[in-house]
C-alpha positions in Angstrom: 0.1 0.0 0.1 1.7 3.0 -1.3 -0.8 5.5 -1.4 -4.0 6.2 0.6 -7.1 8.3 0.6 -10.2 8.7 2.9 -11.2 5.0 2.1 -8.0 3.5 3.0 -7.4 1.1 5.8 -5.1 2.9 8.4 -4.2 -0.3 10.3 -3.1 -1.9 6.9 -1.0 1.4 6.1 0.8 1.6 9.4 1.2 -2.3 9.8 2.9 -2.4 6.4 5.6 0.4 7.5 5.9 -1.0 11.0 5.5 -4.7 11.4 3.9 -6.1 14.6 6.1 -6.6 17.4 6.2 -10.3 18.4 7.7 -12.2 21.5 10.1 -13.8 19.3 11.3 -10.5 18.1 11.8 -9.2 21.7 13.6 -12.5 22.7 15.8 -12.2 19.7 16.7 -8.5 20.6 17.5 -9.5 24.2 19.8 -12.3 23.2 21.8 -9.9 21.0 21.8 -7.0 23.4 22.8 -8.9 26.6 26.5 -9.0 27.1 26.7 -6.6 24.2 28.9 -3.3 23.9 25.6 -1.4 23.7 24.5 -3.0 26.9 27.6 -2.1 28.8 27.4 1.4 27.4 23.8 1.7 28.5 24.7 0.4 31.9 27.6 2.8 32.4 25.3 5.8 31.4 22.7 4.7 33.7 25.1 4.3 36.5 26.2 7.9 35.9 22.8 9.2 35.4 21.5 7.7 38.7 24.6 8.0 40.9 25.0 4.2 41.2 21.5 3.6 42.2 20.8 0.2 41.0 17.0 0.3 41.3 17.0 3.1 38.9 19.8 1.5 36.8 17.6 -1.6 36.3 14.5 0.5 35.3 16.7 2.4 32.7 18.6 -0.5 31.0 16.7 -2.4 28.5 16.1 -6.1 29.3 17.6 -5.9 32.7 16.5 -8.2 35.5 17.6 -7.7 38.9 17.3 -11.5 39.5 19.3 -12.4 36.4 21.5 -9.4 36.1 22.5 -8.1 39.3 25.8 -9.8 39.8 27.0 -9.4 36.3 26.1 -5.7 36.3 27.7 -5.1 39.4 31.1 -6.9 38.4 30.9 -4.7 35.2 30.6 -1.5 37.1 33.3 -2.6 39.7 35.5 -3.3 36.7 34.9 0.1 35.3 35.4 1.8 38.8 38.8 -0.2 39.1 40.0 1.0 35.5 39.0 4.6 36.5 36.3 4.5 33.6 33.7 5.7 36.1 33.8 7.0 39.6 32.5 5.3 42.8 29.4 6.4 44.2 28.4 5.5 47.9 24.9 4.5 46.8 26.6 1.7 44.7 29.6 0.7 47.0 27.4 0.7 50.2 25.1 -1.9 48.5 22.0 -0.6 50.1 20.0 -0.7 47.1 16.8 -2.7 47.1 17.9 -4.5 43.7 20.5 -6.4 45.8 17.9 -8.0 47.9 15.8 -9.0 45.1 18.1 -11.8 44.2 
């Protein structure tokens, strides 16, 4: 459907341009995204934006799960702090985030 008029089917028009998002598409995206360079960049950006607050970080990073990703995220961030890529925030190093207790 390349053109439309007042009798056109708008759902068909938009579906033609933007395919329906499926569970498989979301799962495929998560598989590619997790442990990727993009995820690490998003994690570090969220860490900086939220001053190390893991609850807010988990809300910000796509596909993040406190239960599945807490230890991995903390290790990535600790390595980045050790390598002086990011600064250490007391909120993070004190470990008083609720996310820590979800696991």
